[in-house]
N, C-alpha and C positions, 0 to 999 in steps of 0.2 A: 395369194399370200394373205394370211390371216391378219385381221385388224385387231389391235390391242389398244385400249384406252386407259390412261391413268389420270388421276386428279390429285393435284397437290401444289405445294409451293416450291419454287426454285429460288435459291439464295446465292448471294455473293459470299464466298468464303475467304477469309484472311487467315493465313497460317504462319506461325513462327518457324524459324529454322530450329532443328534439333539442338537442344542445349540452351535456347533463348527463353527468357520469361516474357510473357505478353506485356507485362507492366514496364519492362525495361528495353524491349526491342525497338530498333529504328528501321526495321525492314520486314515486310510481310509479303508472302506469295499469295497470288489471287487465283481462285478457281470458282467454278459454278457447280452447285449441287443441291440436292434435296431428295428425300427418300423416293417419292414416286417418279420424279424426273430421272433418277439413277436407274430405276427399274425399266423405264421406257428406253433409255439409252442402251442398256444391256440387250433388251428384246429386239431393238432395231439391229444391233450387231449380230443377233442370232438369225436375222432374216425376216422378221415380222414387220408389218406396217404399224409402227408404234405412233400413237397420237397422245399428246399431253394437253390436259385442260388446266389452265391457270390464268393469272392476271399479273401483268407487270407494268411498271410505269412507262409512260410515253416519253422516254428520254434515251440517252445513249446507253444506259445500263439495260433498259428493256430491249433495245436493239441488239446488244451483245448477247443477251440470254437467247433470243431467237436464233442468232448466228451460231451460238454454241450447240443448241439442240439440232438445228438443221445440219451442222457439220458432222453430227453423229447419226444422221439419218432419221431423226424424230420429226414427225409432222407437227407444225405449229398452227394449224388451221383454227384450233379452239383456244388459242391464247389471245386474250383481249388486252387492250391497252387502257390504262387508267390508274387512278390513285396517285399517291405522292412519292412513294419510295419502294425500292427493292429491299426485301429483308436481307439481313446480313448475319453472319456468325463468325466468331474468332476461335481458332483452334491453336491452343498452346501445345506444341508437340511433346509427347512423352518420350522418355528414354530410360532404360534400366528400370529401377524401382519407382520412378516418377511417372504417374499416370497422365495421359492426355487430358486436357481440360477444355471444355466448350463454354464460350460466353455468347449468349444470344443477343442480337439487337434486331428484333423482327416485329416489335409492336407497331401497329398502325401501318403495316406494309400494304402494298397494293393488293396482294392476295388475301390478306385478312379482311379486306373491305369488299371482297367479291360477294355479290348478291345473287340469289336464286334466279331472278329475272334476266340476269346478264348472260346466262348460258342456255342454249337450246339443247336440252339433254336428248331429245328425240333424234335430232340430227347427229349429235356427237356419238351416240351409242348405237345407232342403227347400223346393222351390218357387222357389228363387232363380234368377235369370238370370246373376248374376255374384258372385264373391267376390274381395275386394281386400284385400291386406296388403302391408306394406313391410318392408325390412330393419331398420328401427328397432325393430319389435316383436321380431324375432329377437335383437336385441342385448341385450335387457333381462334375460333369465334363461334357463337351460337348460330350465326348465319351459315357457316361452313358445315356445322353439324346438320342443319336442315337440308342444305344442298346435297351432302353426302347421302342422307337418308332417302331423298327423292331420287338420287342417281341410282342407288341400288334397287329401289322399287321399279324404276324405269328399265333398268338392265334386266331384272327378272321378268318384267312384262314382255320384253323383246327377245327373251330366250338367251341372254348373254350370261356366261359364267361370271361369278363374282368372287374376287380374291380380296381377302382382308388380312392385313398384317397388324397385330396389336401395337407394335412399335412404341411402347410406352416411354415417355420422356418426363421424368420427375420435375425437371425445370420448367415444364410447360403447364402442368396441371396436377391436381391431386389424384390419388388412387380412386377415391369416391367419385370424383367428377368423371374420370375415365370409365369407370364401371357403368355409371348412369347413361353415358353416351354410347358405349359399345354394345350393351345387352340388347337394345332394340334392333341392332343391325344383324345380329347373329342368325336369326331365322331366315335371312336371305343369302347367307354366305355359303359358297360351294367349296372354296379352298381357303384354309385358315393357317396363319402363322402365329403360333402361340407357345410360349415357353412355360416352364414349370412355375416360375414366380408369377407369371400372368394368371395362371390357373388359380393360384392360391390367393393373390392379392387383388386381382381385378374381377375374377369370377366368383370369389368367395368359397372355393372348395376347401374342405378340411385337409390339413396336412397329413400325409401318410408317414409311416415310420421312416425317419431319416437314415436309419441304419440299412435300409434296403438299397440295392444297387440303383443308381440314378435312372437306368433304362426301365427298371420295373416301376419306379415311382412315376416316370413320365407316361408309361403305358396305362397306368391306373388313371391318371388325370385325363388322358386323351379319351379313354373309354367312357369316362363320366361325361365329358364334353359331347361326345357323339350321342350318348343316350339322351342328353338334354336337347340336342339339336341334330336330329338324324339327317337333316338336309346337308350337313357338312360331309363332303366326300373324302377329304384328306386333311391332315394337320401336319405341320412341319415346324422344326426348330433346330437350333444348334446347341451343342455342349461346347463351352469354351473354357479351357484351363489356362489361366493367366499366370505364366511363369514370371514375366516382367512385361513392361510396355513394349519391349523389343522382341519378345519371344512368347508365342501362344501355341497351344494345341487346340485343334478344331475338329469336331466330328458332327456330322449332320444326322438328323432323325426325320423319318417320314412314317406317319401312321395311316395305313390304308386297310380297309376290310378287316379291322380288328387285329392287325399285325404291325409291329414296329420294325422298320427297316433302318439300318445304320450304315453310314459310310465308314471307310477306313479313317483313322486318325491322321490328320495333317499336322506336322510340326513346322510351324511357320517362324523362321528366324533367319535373318533379321526382318522385322516388319517395317516396310517402307511407309505405309499409310493404312491404318485400320478402318478409317471412315468409309462407309459405303459397302463394307463387307457383307452386312446383313441384306442389303438391297441386291447385291450380286447373287447371294444365296436364293433370295425370293424369286429373282428372275430365272435362275436355273431350275427351280421347282416348277415354275409356270411353263417354261419351255418344254421340260420333260413331259408334263401332263398334256400340253397341246399337241406334242408330237407322238403321244401314245407309247412312251417308253415304259418298260417294266419298272416297278418300284425300286429295285436294286440299281437300275441304271439312272433313274431320276435322282436319287439321293447321292449317288457317286458324282454325277455331273454337277449338281447344285453346289455340293461342298467343294469340289475342285474349282468351280467358278469363284466361290468366295475366297478360297486360299490364294488364287491368282490375283484377286483384287488387292490383297495385302501387299503385293509386290510392286505396285505402281502408285504414283502420287495422284492426288485429286479424288473426288467422290465417285467418279464414273469408272465402269469396268468395260473397256473397249476391246475385249477379246471375242473372237468368233467361236462358234460351236466347235469347229475343227481344232482350233488351238486348245480349247478346254479339254476335249477328248484326248488330244495328244498329251497334254499335261497329266491328265488323270491316269493314263496308261504308261507313262514314262517313269523310269526310276528317277527319283528326285536328284536334281543337279547334273544329270548326264547331258552332254551336248546333243542337240537334235540336229542331225545332218541330212 
C-alpha cells in the first residue's frame, strides 16, 4: 500500500443552517476540516496509507482531531501536541443568489506556531510515494513557509513525488506575498493544481484574448508554465459555472504531455456543501496518477469525486473508488440497485 504524506492545518468548522445569518444564529453545526487534511481523508478512503503532518493543542479538541482523522483511516503519527488553540472558521451557508461566506479565526493557532525543528522530515517522508501541500499552509506563517520549502527539498532528495495546490485564499494573504512564496517551490513540483487566475495574478503571466474559448486560454497558460518549469509533469484545475449558491456546473481539466483533457460537465443541484470540493478533486487527480490511469480516466474520476463531495455535509469526501466510478458511469439520479 502506497504511503502518502500531507502537511497542513486542520480546523474546527462552525456552520450555520441554510437561511441563517452568522450574526443572528443561535445554533451552529460542528465539523473538522482543512485542505490537506481533506486530501488525506480522501486518499485513505481510496485505499492508500495516508499520513498527516500537523500540530494541535494538547486538549480535548486536539484529541477530537486525532479521533476524526483515525476514524477516516488517516495515520496521526506525525501530529504533535502543543500550542494554545485549534484554528477555527465559521461558514455562513449560502442559498440561491446569496453566496456562502467564510470567517476565519485561526491566528495564533497551534499549527501556525509549528517550528521546523519539531518535525523529523526524514522519518515522515521516508518510504512515501507522494507529498502534498497547498498554498494555504504557506500563507499561515514565515516558519511554515520555511518548513514547506525544506519538506519539498527533502521529498525530492528521497525520490518522493511532490504535489502542490495553489489554493489561493485572499483573506489570508496578498497576491504579491503568495507569488513570492510559491515561485521558489515550483522547481521541485511534479504535480500542480493551478487555475487561470493563478497563472495571471500569482505567476504574472500576460492575459490572453478573453474572447478565446476558456479551454484554449487555459492550454496557453499551462504550456507557458511547463516551459518555465519542465519538471512539472501535469497540471489540473476545474471550470466552475456558478448559477447560484445552490446550483453549479463543474468541469475538470488535466494538462499532460502538451494536451488538455476535460471531463464531462457535472450539473450539481442542489448543492449540499461546496466546501472541500477542490480537495476532493485534488485527491482524485493524485489517485489516478498513482494508479497509472490514462489522462481521460484521471480527469473523469477526479471531477466525479468533486461532484460527489458537493452532495454531503462537512469538509471531507468519504467515498470509495468504487463508489466514485459507479457515480461517474451512472446516469444522474438513477437508483443503483
